[in-house]
C-alpha positions as a Markdown table, in Angstrom:
| # | Residue | x | y | z |
|---|---|---|---|---|
| 1 | Met | -11.7 | -10.3 | 24.4 |
| 2 | Ser | -10.7 | -6.8 | 23.4 |
| 3 | Met | -13.4 | -4.1 | 24.0 |
| 4 | Asp | -14.1 | -4.1 | 19.6 |
| 5 | Asn | -14.7 | -7.7 | 19.8 |
| 6 | Val | -17.6 | -7.9 | 22.6 |
| 7 | Ala | -18.8 | -4.4 | 20.9 |
| 8 | Leu | -19.3 | -6.5 | 17.3 |
| 9 | Lys | -20.5 | -9.3 | 20.0 |
| 10 | Arg | -23.3 | -7.5 | 21.3 |
| 11 | Leu | -24.5 | -6.2 | 18.0 |
| 12 | Lys | -24.3 | -9.2 | 16.0 |
| 13 | Glu | -26.4 | -10.8 | 18.9 |
| 14 | Gly | -29.0 | -8.2 | 18.4 |
| 15 | Met | -29.3 | -8.2 | 15.0 |
| 16 | Pro | -32.0 | -10.5 | 14.9 |
| 17 | Glu | -34.4 | -8.7 | 16.9 |
| 18 | Gln | -33.8 | -6.0 | 14.9 |
| 19 | Ile | -34.4 | -7.0 | 11.7 |
| 20 | Thr | -37.8 | -8.7 | 13.4 |
| 21 | Glu | -38.5 | -5.5 | 13.7 |
| 22 | Ala | -37.7 | -3.8 | 10.9 |
| 23 | Leu | -39.8 | -6.3 | 9.3 |
| 24 | Asp | -42.6 | -6.3 | 11.4 |
| 25 | Lys | -43.2 | -3.0 | 9.8 |
| 26 | His | -43.9 | -5.4 | 6.5 |
| 27 | Ile | -47.0 | -6.1 | 8.2 |
| 28 | Val | -48.7 | -2.5 | 6.8 |
| 29 | Ala | -48.0 | -3.8 | 2.6 |
| 30 | Ala | -48.9 | -7.8 | 3.8 |
| 31 | Ala | -52.5 | -6.3 | 5.2 |
| 32 | Arg | -52.9 | -4.6 | 2.1 |
| 33 | Trp | -52.3 | -7.6 | 0.2 |
| 34 | Ala | -54.7 | -9.9 | 2.7 |
| 35 | Thr | -57.6 | -6.5 | 1.9 |
| 36 | Ile | -56.6 | -7.8 | -1.7 |
| 37 | Val | -57.9 | -11.2 | -1.2 |
| 38 | Arg | -60.4 | -11.0 | 0.7 |
| 39 | Ala | -62.0 | -8.6 | -1.5 |
| 40 | Val | -61.2 | -11.2 | -4.0 |
| 41 | Phe | -63.0 | -13.8 | -2.0 |
| 42 | Ala | -66.0 | -11.9 | -2.0 |
| 43 | Leu | -66.2 | -11.2 | -6.0 |
| 44 | Thr | -65.5 | -15.2 | -6.5 |
| 45 | Tyr | -67.9 | -16.6 | -3.5 |
| 46 | Ala | -70.3 | -14.1 | -4.6 |
| 47 | Ala | -70.3 | -15.3 | -8.1 |
| 48 | Ala | -69.9 | -18.5 | -7.6 |
| 49 | Gly | -74.2 | -18.2 | -5.5 |
| 50 | Ile | -75.1 | -16.6 | -8.8 |
| 51 | Arg | -73.9 | -19.0 | -10.8 |
| 52 | Leu | -75.7 | -21.5 | -8.7 |
| 53 | Trp | -78.8 | -19.2 | -8.3 |
| 54 | Ser | -81.6 | -21.9 | -9.4 |
| 55 | His | -80.0 | -25.0 | -8.5 |
| 56 | Gln | -82.7 | -26.3 | -6.0 |
| 57 | Ser | -80.6 | -26.4 | -2.9 |
| 58 | Asn | -79.0 | -23.6 | -0.3 |
| 59 | Ala | -76.0 | -23.7 | -1.7 |
| 60 | Arg | -76.3 | -20.0 | -3.1 |
| 61 | Ile | -77.4 | -19.0 | 0.4 |
| 62 | Ile | -73.4 | -20.1 | 1.7 |
| 63 | Tyr | -71.8 | -18.9 | -1.0 |
| 64 | Leu | -73.9 | -15.0 | -0.3 |
| 65 | Gly | -73.0 | -15.5 | 2.7 |
| 66 | Met | -69.7 | -15.6 | 2.9 |
| 67 | Ala | -69.2 | -13.1 | 0.2 |
| 68 | Val | -70.7 | -10.7 | 2.5 |
| 69 | Ile | -68.8 | -12.0 | 5.6 |
| 70 | Trp | -65.5 | -11.4 | 2.8 |
| 71 | Ala | -66.7 | -7.9 | 2.3 |
| 72 | Ile | -67.4 | -7.1 | 6.2 |
| 73 | Leu | -63.9 | -8.7 | 6.9 |
| 74 | Ala | -62.0 | -6.5 | 3.8 |
| 75 | Ile | -63.0 | -3.5 | 4.8 |
| 76 | Val | -62.8 | -3.8 | 8.5 |
| 77 | Ile | -59.5 | -5.3 | 8.9 |
| 78 | Ser | -58.3 | -3.0 | 6.4 |
| 79 | Val | -59.3 | 0.3 | 8.8 |
| 80 | Arg | -57.4 | -1.7 | 12.0 |
| 81 | Ala | -54.5 | -2.3 | 10.3 |
| 82 | Lys | -54.2 | 1.5 | 8.5 |
| 83 | Ser | -54.6 | 2.5 | 12.4 |
| 84 | Ala | -53.8 | 0.2 | 14.4 |
| 85 | Ala | -51.4 | -2.4 | 12.9 |
| 86 | Ser | -49.9 | -5.5 | 15.0 |
| 87 | Asp | -48.6 | -8.9 | 15.3 |
| 88 | Ser | -51.4 | -9.5 | 17.1 |
| 89 | Leu | -54.1 | -8.4 | 14.3 |
| 90 | Val | -52.2 | -10.0 | 12.0 |
| 91 | Ser | -52.2 | -13.4 | 13.4 |
| 92 | Thr | -56.1 | -12.8 | 14.2 |
| 93 | Ala | -56.8 | -12.1 | 10.6 |
| 94 | Ala | -55.3 | -15.4 | 9.7 |
| 95 | Met | -56.8 | -17.4 | 11.7 |
| 96 | Ile | -60.4 | -15.7 | 10.9 |
| 97 | Asp | -59.8 | -16.0 | 7.3 |
| 98 | Val | -59.2 | -19.7 | 8.2 |
| 99 | Thr | -62.2 | -20.3 | 10.4 |
| 100 | Val | -64.6 | -18.6 | 7.5 |
| 101 | Val | -63.3 | -21.3 | 4.8 |
| 102 | Asn | -63.8 | -24.0 | 7.7 |
| 103 | Ile | -67.0 | -22.5 | 8.4 |
| 104 | Gly | -68.1 | -22.7 | 5.0 |
| 105 | Leu | -67.5 | -26.9 | 4.1 |
| 106 | Leu | -68.9 | -27.2 | 7.4 |
| 107 | Ala | -72.2 | -25.6 | 6.9 |
| 108 | Phe | -71.8 | -27.9 | 2.8 |
| 109 | Val | -71.5 | -30.8 | 4.9 |
| 110 | Gln | -74.7 | -29.9 | 6.8 |
| 111 | Gln | -76.8 | -29.4 | 3.7 |
| 112 | Gly | -75.5 | -32.9 | 2.3 |
| 113 | Leu | -73.7 | -30.5 | -0.7 |
| 114 | Phe | -70.3 | -31.7 | 0.2 |
| 115 | Pro | -68.1 | -33.0 | -1.7 |
| 116 | His | -70.4 | -32.6 | -4.9 |
| 117 | Ile | -71.2 | -28.8 | -4.2 |
| 118 | Gly | -68.3 | -26.3 | -2.4 |
| 119 | Ala | -65.5 | -28.7 | -2.3 |
| 120 | Gly | -64.2 | -26.3 | -3.9 |
| 121 | Leu | -63.4 | -23.4 | -0.9 |
| 122 | Phe | -60.8 | -26.1 | 0.0 |
| 123 | Met | -58.4 | -24.1 | -2.9 |
| 124 | Ser | -59.2 | -21.1 | -0.1 |
| 125 | Tyr | -56.7 | -22.2 | 1.6 |
| 126 | Phe | -53.8 | -22.0 | -0.2 |
| 127 | Pro | -54.1 | -17.7 | -1.2 |
| 128 | Ile | -54.5 | -17.4 | 2.6 |
| 129 | Leu | -51.8 | -19.0 | 3.6 |
| 130 | Ala | -49.7 | -17.5 | 0.9 |
| 131 | Val | -50.7 | -14.3 | 2.4 |
| 132 | Ala | -49.6 | -15.6 | 6.4 |
| 133 | Ala | -46.0 | -16.3 | 4.3 |
| 134 | Thr | -45.7 | -12.7 | 3.3 |
| 135 | Arg | -45.8 | -11.7 | 7.2 |
| 136 | Tyr | -42.2 | -13.7 | 7.1 |
| 137 | Arg | -43.1 | -15.0 | 10.9 |
| 138 | Ile | -42.7 | -18.9 | 10.5 |
| 139 | Gly | -45.3 | -19.2 | 13.5 |
| 140 | Leu | -47.9 | -17.7 | 12.1 |
| 141 | Val | -47.5 | -20.1 | 9.1 |
| 142 | Ile | -47.3 | -23.0 | 10.9 |
| 143 | Asn | -50.4 | -22.5 | 13.2 |
| 144 | Thr | -52.6 | -21.3 | 10.0 |
| 145 | Gly | -51.4 | -24.3 | 7.9 |
| 146 | Ile | -52.1 | -26.6 | 11.5 |
| 147 | Tyr | -55.3 | -25.3 | 11.5 |
| 148 | Ala | -56.7 | -25.5 | 8.3 |
| 149 | Leu | -55.4 | -28.9 | 7.4 |
| 150 | Leu | -56.9 | -30.6 | 10.8 |
| 151 | Phe | -60.3 | -29.3 | 10.1 |
| 152 | Tyr | -60.4 | -30.3 | 6.8 |
| 153 | Leu | -59.2 | -34.0 | 7.7 |
| 154 | Val | -61.4 | -34.6 | 10.2 |
| 155 | Leu | -64.5 | -32.9 | 7.9 |
| 156 | Ser | -63.5 | -34.7 | 5.0 |
| 157 | Leu | -63.3 | -38.0 | 7.0 |
| 158 | Tyr | -67.0 | -37.3 | 8.9 |
| 159 | Ala | -68.5 | -36.4 | 5.2 |
| 160 | Gly | -67.0 | -39.7 | 4.0 |
| 161 | Ala | -65.2 | -38.0 | 1.4 |
| 162 | Pro | -61.5 | -39.6 | 1.3 |
| 163 | Pro | -59.0 | -36.6 | 2.1 |
| 164 | Trp | -55.6 | -37.9 | 1.4 |
| 165 | Phe | -54.8 | -36.4 | -2.0 |
| 166 | Arg | -55.6 | -33.0 | -0.9 |
| 167 | Ile | -54.4 | -33.0 | 2.7 |
| 168 | Ser | -51.3 | -33.8 | 0.8 |
| 169 | Met | -50.8 | -31.4 | -1.7 |
| 170 | Leu | -52.1 | -28.9 | 1.7 |
| 171 | Ala | -49.3 | -30.4 | 4.0 |
| 172 | Val | -46.7 | -30.0 | 0.9 |
| 173 | Thr | -47.8 | -26.6 | 0.3 |
| 174 | Ile | -47.5 | -25.6 | 4.3 |
| 175 | Ala | -44.2 | -26.9 | 4.0 |
| 176 | Val | -42.8 | -24.5 | 1.6 |
| 177 | Phe | -44.6 | -21.7 | 2.8 |
| 178 | Val | -42.9 | -22.3 | 6.2 |
| 179 | Phe | -39.5 | -22.6 | 4.0 |
| 180 | Ala | -40.4 | -19.1 | 2.4 |
| 181 | Ser | -41.4 | -17.6 | 5.4 |
| 182 | Arg | -38.0 | -18.0 | 7.3 |
| 183 | Lys | -35.5 | -18.3 | 4.6 |
| 184 | Pro | -35.9 | -13.9 | 3.5 |
| 185 | Lys | -35.1 | -13.3 | 7.7 |
| 186 | Asp | -32.3 | -15.8 | 7.0 |
| 187 | Leu | -30.6 | -14.2 | 4.3 |
| 188 | Val | -31.6 | -10.5 | 5.5 |
| 189 | Leu | -29.8 | -11.7 | 8.9 |
| 190 | Glu | -26.6 | -13.4 | 6.9 |
| 191 | Val | -26.2 | -10.3 | 4.5 |
| 192 | Ala | -26.4 | -8.2 | 7.5 |
| 193 | Gln | -23.8 | -10.2 | 9.5 |
| 194 | Arg | -21.3 | -10.2 | 6.9 |
| 195 | Ser | -21.6 | -6.9 | 6.2 |
| 196 | Leu | -21.5 | -6.1 | 10.0 |
| 197 | Gln | -18.2 | -7.8 | 10.3 |
| 198 | Glu | -16.4 | -6.6 | 7.0 |
| 199 | Ala | -17.1 | -2.8 | 7.9 |
| 200 | Phe | -15.7 | -3.4 | 11.7 |
| 201 | Glu | -12.3 | -5.3 | 10.1 |
| 202 | Ile | -12.1 | -2.0 | 7.4 |
| 203 | Gly | -12.7 | 0.6 | 10.6 |
| 204 | Ser | -10.1 | -2.1 | 12.6 |
| 205 | Gln | -7.7 | -2.0 | 9.7 |
| 206 | Gln | -8.1 | 1.7 | 8.7 |
| 207 | Lys | -7.9 | 2.8 | 12.5 |
| 208 | Ser | -4.4 | 0.5 | 13.0 |
| 209 | Leu | -3.1 | 2.2 | 9.1 |
| 210 | Glu | -3.9 | 5.8 | 10.9 |
| 211 | Leu | -2.0 | 4.7 | 14.7 |
| 212 | Thr | 1.1 | 3.5 | 12.2 |
| 213 | Ala | 1.3 | 6.4 | 9.9 |
| 214 | Lys | 0.9 | 8.3 | 13.1 |
| 215 | Thr | 3.4 | 6.4 | 14.5 |
| 216 | His | 6.1 | 6.6 | 11.3 |
| 217 | Ala | 5.7 | 10.4 | 11.7 |
| 218 | Leu | 8.1 | 9.9 | 15.1 |
| 219 | Phe | 10.9 | 9.1 | 12.6 |
| 220 | Met | 9.9 | 10.1 | 9.1 |
| 221 | Pro | 10.6 | 14.0 | 8.0 |
| 222 | Pro | 7.9 | 15.9 | 6.6 |
| 223 | Ala | 6.9 | 16.1 | 3.2 |
| 224 | Ile | 8.3 | 18.9 | 1.7 |
| 225 | Val | 12.0 | 19.4 | 3.6 |
| 226 | Asp | 13.7 | 22.6 | 2.7 |
| 227 | Leu | 17.3 | 22.9 | 3.5 |
| 228 | Pro | 20.0 | 25.1 | 2.0 |
| 229 | Glu | 21.6 | 22.5 | 0.2 |
| 230 | Ile | 18.6 | 20.8 | -0.7 |
| 231 | Trp | 14.7 | 20.2 | -1.5 |
| 232 | Ala | 13.0 | 17.2 | -0.6 |
| 233 | Ser | 9.7 | 16.3 | -1.0 |
| 234 | Ser | 8.6 | 13.1 | 0.0 |
| 235 | Lys | 5.5 | 10.7 | 0.1 |
| 236 | His | 4.6 | 7.7 | 2.5 |
| 237 | Gly | 1.8 | 4.9 | 2.3 |
| 238 | Val | 1.4 | 2.3 | 5.4 |
| 239 | Gly | 1.3 | -1.1 | 5.0 |
| 240 | Thr | -1.4 | -3.5 | 5.9 |
| 241 | Glu | 0.5 | -6.4 | 6.2 |
| 242 | Thr | 4.1 | -5.5 | 6.0 |
| 243 | Gly | 6.5 | -2.5 | 6.8 |
| 244 | Gly | 9.8 | -2.1 | 7.8 |
| 245 | Asp | 10.0 | 1.8 | 5.4 |
| 246 | Tyr | 12.5 | 4.3 | 6.9 |
| 247 | Leu | 13.3 | 8.0 | 5.6 |
| 248 | His | 14.8 | 10.8 | 7.7 |
| 249 | Ile | 17.2 | 13.8 | 6.7 |
| 250 | Phe | 20.3 | 14.7 | 9.3 |
| 251 | Pro | 21.5 | 18.3 | 9.2 |
| 252 | Thr | 25.0 | 17.6 | 9.6 |
| 253 | Ala | 28.4 | 19.7 | 9.7 |
| 254 | Arg | 29.3 | 18.0 | 6.4 |
| 255 | Gly | 26.1 | 18.3 | 4.8 |
| 256 | Pro | 22.5 | 17.0 | 4.8 |
| 257 | Leu | 22.9 | 13.2 | 5.1 |
| 258 | Val | 19.5 | 11.6 | 3.5 |
| 259 | Val | 19.1 | 7.8 | 4.8 |
| 260 | Leu | 16.1 | 5.6 | 3.1 |
| 261 | Gly | 15.6 | 1.9 | 4.0 |
| 262 | Asp | 14.1 | -1.1 | 4.7 |
| 263 | Leu | 14.1 | -3.0 | 7.3 |
| 264 | Pro | 11.0 | -6.3 | 6.5 |
| 265 | Gly | 9.0 | -7.1 | 9.0 |
| 266 | Asp | 5.3 | -7.2 | 10.2 |
| 267 | Ala | 3.1 | -4.2 | 10.1 |
| 268 | Val | 3.2 | -3.6 | 13.9 |
| 269 | Asp | 6.7 | -5.3 | 14.7 |
| 270 | Ser | 8.5 | -3.6 | 12.0 |
| 271 | Ile | 7.6 | 0.1 | 13.6 |
| 272 | Ala | 9.3 | -0.7 | 17.6 |
| 273 | Asn | 12.8 | -2.0 | 14.9 |
| 274 | Val | 12.7 | 1.0 | 12.8 |
| 275 | Tyr | 12.4 | 3.0 | 15.4 |
| 276 | Gln | 15.3 | 1.2 | 17.3 |
| 277 | Val | 17.4 | 1.8 | 13.9 |
| 278 | His | 16.3 | 5.8 | 14.1 |
| 279 | Gln | 17.7 | 6.1 | 17.4 |
| 280 | Gln | 20.7 | 4.3 | 16.7 |
| 281 | Leu | 21.2 | 6.4 | 13.7 |
| 282 | Thr | 20.9 | 10.0 | 15.3 |
| 283 | Asp | 23.2 | 8.4 | 17.5 |
| 284 | Ile | 26.2 | 7.3 | 15.1 |
| 285 | Val | 25.3 | 10.7 | 12.7 |
| 286 | Lys | 26.8 | 12.6 | 15.5 |
| 287 | Arg | 29.7 | 10.3 | 16.0 |
| 288 | Arg | 30.4 | 9.1 | 12.4 |
| 289 | Glu | 31.0 | 11.5 | 9.0 |
| 290 | Arg | 31.8 | 9.0 | 6.7 |
| 291 | Leu | 28.9 | 7.5 | 5.3 |
| 292 | Ala | 30.8 | 3.9 | 5.3 |
| 293 | Asp | 31.5 | 4.3 | 8.9 |
| 294 | Ile | 27.8 | 5.6 | 9.6 |
| 295 | Ala | 27.0 | 2.1 | 7.7 |
| 296 | Ala | 29.8 | -0.1 | 9.2 |
| 297 | Asp | 28.1 | 0.9 | 13.1 |
| 298 | Leu | 24.5 | 0.4 | 11.6 |
| 299 | Asn | 25.8 | -3.0 | 10.7 |
| 300 | Glu | 26.9 | -4.0 | 14.0 |
| 301 | Phe | 23.6 | -2.9 | 15.6 |
| 302 | Leu | 21.7 | -4.9 | 13.7 |
| 303 | Trp | 23.9 | -7.8 | 14.0 |
| 304 | Gly | 23.7 | -7.8 | 17.4 |
| 305 | Arg | 19.9 | -7.5 | 17.7 |
| 306 | Phe | 19.3 | -10.2 | 15.0 |
| 307 | His | 22.3 | -12.3 | 14.1 |
| 308 | Gly | 22.4 | -12.3 | 10.3 |
| 309 | Gln | 18.0 | -13.3 | 10.7 |
| 310 | Arg | 16.6 | -9.7 | 9.2 |
| 311 | Thr | 18.7 | -7.4 | 7.2 |
| 312 | Met | 18.4 | -4.3 | 6.0 |
| 313 | Thr | 18.9 | -2.6 | 2.4 |
| 314 | Cys | 19.5 | 1.5 | 2.4 |
| 315 | Ile | 20.5 | 4.4 | 0.7 |
| 316 | Leu | 22.4 | 7.0 | 2.5 |
| 317 | Ala | 23.2 | 9.9 | 0.4 |
| 318 | Gln | 25.0 | 13.1 | 2.1 |
| 319 | Trp | 25.7 | 16.6 | -0.6 |
| 320 | His | 29.0 | 18.3 | 0.4 |
| 321 | Gly | 28.7 | 21.5 | -2.4 |
| 322 | Asp | 28.5 | 20.1 | -6.3 |
| 323 | His | 29.1 | 16.6 | -4.8 |
| 324 | Met | 27.0 | 14.0 | -3.6 |
| 325 | Asn | 29.1 | 10.6 | -1.8 |
| 326 | Tyr | 27.0 | 7.6 | -1.2 |
| 327 | Val | 26.1 | 4.4 | 0.3 |
| 328 | Asn | 24.1 | 1.9 | -1.3 |
| 329 | Ala | 23.2 | -1.4 | 0.8 |
| 330 | Gly | 21.7 | -3.7 | -1.0 |
| 331 | His | 18.9 | -1.4 | -1.7 |
| 332 | Leu | 16.9 | -0.6 | -5.0 |
| 333 | Pro | 19.3 | 1.6 | -7.3 |
| 334 | Ala | 19.0 | 5.4 | -7.0 |
| 335 | Leu | 18.0 | 7.9 | -9.6 |
| 336 | Gln | 20.2 | 11.0 | -10.5 |
| 337 | Ile | 17.6 | 13.1 | -13.2 |
| 338 | Gly | 20.2 | 16.1 | -14.3 |
| 339 | Lys | 18.9 | 18.4 | -17.1 |
| 340 | Thr | 18.7 | 16.1 | -20.5 |
| 341 | Asp | 19.3 | 13.1 | -18.8 |
| 342 | Gln | 18.7 | 10.6 | -15.9 |
| 343 | Lys | 21.3 | 7.4 | -14.9 |
| 344 | Gln | 21.4 | 4.9 | -12.1 |
| 345 | Leu | 23.8 | 4.6 | -9.8 |
| 346 | Pro | 24.5 | 1.2 | -9.0 |
| 347 | Val | 23.8 | -0.8 | -5.9 |
| 348 | Asn | 27.6 | -0.7 | -4.3 |
| 349 | Asn | 27.2 | -3.2 | -1.3 |
| 350 | Gly | 25.6 | -5.8 | 0.2 |
| 351 | Pro | 22.1 | -5.4 | 3.1 |
| 352 | Ile | 23.9 | -4.3 | 6.1 |
| 353 | Gly | 23.4 | -6.5 | 9.3 |
| 354 | Ala | 23.7 | -9.8 | 6.9 |
| 355 | Gln | 27.8 | -10.8 | 8.3 |
| 356 | Gln | 29.6 | -8.9 | 11.4 |
| 357 | Gly | 32.2 | -7.0 | 10.5 |
| 358 | Thr | 31.2 | -5.7 | 7.6 |
| 359 | Thr | 32.8 | -3.1 | 5.9 |
| 360 | Phe | 31.0 | -0.8 | 3.3 |
| 361 | Asp | 32.4 | 1.4 | 0.2 |
| 362 | Glu | 31.3 | 4.7 | -0.3 |
| 363 | Asp | 31.0 | 6.2 | -3.9 |
| 364 | Gly | 31.3 | 9.8 | -5.2 |
| 365 | Leu | 30.1 | 11.5 | -8.0 |
| 366 | Glu | 29.2 | 15.3 | -9.7 |
| 367 | Phe | 25.9 | 16.6 | -8.6 |
| 368 | Pro | 25.2 | 19.9 | -10.1 |
| 369 | Ala | 22.6 | 22.3 | -8.8 |
| 370 | Arg | 19.4 | 21.3 | -9.4 |
| 371 | Asp | 20.0 | 17.8 | -10.6 |
| 372 | Met | 17.6 | 15.7 | -8.6 |
| 373 | Leu | 18.0 | 12.1 | -6.9 |
| 374 | Ile | 15.1 | 9.7 | -6.5 |
| 375 | Val | 15.0 | 7.1 | -4.4 |
| 376 | Tyr | 12.4 | 4.5 | -2.8 |
| 377 | Thr | 11.6 | 1.3 | -1.7 |
| 378 | Asp | 9.5 | -1.9 | -3.0 |
| 379 | Gly | 6.7 | -1.2 | -1.8 |
| 380 | Val | 6.2 | 2.1 | -4.3 |
| 381 | Tyr | 5.7 | -0.5 | -7.3 |
| 382 | Ala | 4.2 | -3.9 | -5.4 |
| 383 | Lys | 1.1 | -3.3 | -7.1 |
| 384 | Leu | 2.3 | -3.0 | -10.6 |
| 385 | Thr | 4.8 | -5.7 | -10.0 |
| 386 | Lys | 6.7 | -8.6 | -8.3 |
| 387 | Asp | 9.7 | -8.5 | -9.7 |
| 388 | Arg | 12.4 | -5.8 | -8.9 |
| 389 | Glu | 14.1 | -5.5 | -12.3 |
| 390 | Gln | 10.4 | -4.7 | -14.1 |
| 391 | Gly | 9.7 | -2.9 | -10.7 |
| 392 | Ile | 13.0 | -0.5 | -11.2 |
| 393 | Ser | 12.3 | -0.2 | -15.1 |
| 394 | Gln | 8.5 | 1.4 | -14.1 |
| 395 | Ile | 10.1 | 3.8 | -12.0 |
| 396 | Glu | 12.4 | 5.0 | -14.3 |
| 397 | Ala | 9.3 | 5.2 | -16.7 |
| 398 | Phe | 7.8 | 7.4 | -14.6 |
| 399 | Ser | 10.8 | 9.5 | -13.7 |
| 400 | Glu | 11.7 | 10.0 | -17.3 |
| 401 | Gln | 7.9 | 11.4 | -18.1 |
| 402 | Phe | 7.5 | 13.6 | -15.5 |
| 403 | Arg | 10.8 | 14.9 | -15.3 |
| 404 | Gly | 10.1 | 18.0 | -16.6 |
| 405 | Gly | 7.4 | 19.0 | -13.4 |
| 406 | Glu | 8.9 | 20.6 | -9.7 |
| 407 | Val | 10.4 | 18.8 | -7.3 |
| 408 | Asn | 7.0 | 18.3 | -5.3 |
| 409 | Thr | 5.4 | 17.0 | -8.7 |
| 410 | Leu | 7.5 | 14.8 | -9.8 |
| 411 | Cys | 7.5 | 13.0 | -6.1 |
| 412 | His | 3.6 | 12.7 | -5.8 |
| 413 | Arg | 3.0 | 11.7 | -9.9 |
| 414 | Ile | 5.5 | 8.7 | -9.7 |
| 415 | Phe | 4.5 | 7.2 | -6.7 |
| 416 | Asp | 0.7 | 7.8 | -7.3 |
| 417 | Cys | 0.7 | 6.7 | -10.6 |
| 418 | Ala | 3.0 | 3.6 | -10.0 |
| 419 | Gln | 0.2 | 2.4 | -7.2 |
| 420 | Pro | -3.2 | 2.3 | -9.3 |
| 421 | Gly | -7.0 | 1.5 | -7.5 |
| 422 | Phe | -8.0 | 2.7 | -3.9 |
| 423 | Glu | -6.6 | -0.7 | -2.1 |
| 424 | Pro | -4.1 | 0.0 | 0.1 |
| 425 | Asn | -0.9 | -1.4 | -0.4 |
| 426 | Arg | 0.0 | -4.8 | 1.9 |
| 427 | Asp | 3.4 | -3.6 | 2.1 |
| 428 | Asp | 5.1 | 0.1 | 3.1 |
| 429 | Ser | 5.7 | 2.3 | 0.5 |
| 430 | Thr | 8.6 | 4.9 | 0.8 |
| 431 | Ile | 10.0 | 7.8 | -1.9 |
| 432 | Ala | 11.7 | 11.0 | -2.1 |
| 433 | Val | 13.0 | 13.3 | -5.0 |
| 434 | Ile | 15.5 | 15.7 | -3.8 |
| 435 | Arg | 16.7 | 18.7 | -5.6 |
| 436 | Arg | 20.3 | 20.1 | -5.2 |
| 437 | Gln | 19.5 | 23.9 | -4.6 |
| 438 | Pro | 21.5 | 26.3 | -6.2 |
| 439 | Ala | 24.1 | 28.2 | -4.0 |
| 440 | Arg | 22.3 | 32.0 | -4.6 |
| 441 | Glu | 19.0 | 30.2 | -3.3 |
| 442 | Ser | 21.2 | 28.9 | -0.4 |
């Protein structure tokens, strides 16, 4: 298990305790509700005592006495809760509340008034249980509920009053409050753990992307390359799932050579494969001048490495004066942007590494000063469409729309417009815009 997974496991294990501590801070608010309930009890019991003032029994004394007790409890426990609210105070106060109701019921039984008078005190259990449930402590609800239920059961049987209907209603209420007091904590814990997992995965993915981007920088050119013959602007995005994009600009004696390709594979595995391609190309470019020969040598390397199971599509373009030669080995067609129009440079070869001993054709064309070449990988338009032809059309439309801008502007506008939203691409995405420099600027 990795250190990151160990850290995540420890955070998850400690989360229930942290949530319990956070819910404990709810004690003050719950104590406030308990005080309100006791105050309402005091007023209600006092009103009941006044209503029975002329009754020939001690019922009014019992009600008024309990009203005084409720008022005293409301004041004393409220003051204690403000100074030092604690879990023990909450538990003790809940049990005291039930005890007060039990004493009142016992007094009515002792006076021989129960169940004709005083049976309504049974209803006081429900607000007390509701307040106990607001603490989100299942043990408190269970203890309080069982205490009230058992006492009322024994008292009713002793008084000869059938308790079964009220006992069943009280039992159902206790069960509901037990579930309600537990469920919020479970929900909070579930949401917190899910959020923690998502945050960990996002952070891990971002860390991986940053590391991959730094690795790509070892064989990718700077964002802007200024050579006497060409000015190049490029933009590269790291894929979260697959990779394999390659871009490099080699200064050679014949002229600057731009190589852009795609050797698809897993995002991590592709790094090693592309780096090996870069090492091979660095060596091949020193030995070979013609683009067709460079492509043929790279083909032999990839065939020996993968035996046709994995191929690389790429474009090799080289400038010398007003002329440009290129080899497009199964890649997306490049775009030449002139003063008045743009044209597609067709694919003229199959992919590299598909067959041993493959030879490649090299085409040449006039490339006047200030003309621009656009080369890109399929990851650039992957968010817009998965269809190759539609993707090519989208890039050509963007280039036509922004062709009046400078090299850097054109490059970034196409890349950004082709990748809307903030979600990272699943595949590597690379684009380069190269302008041939006028001779006087050399």
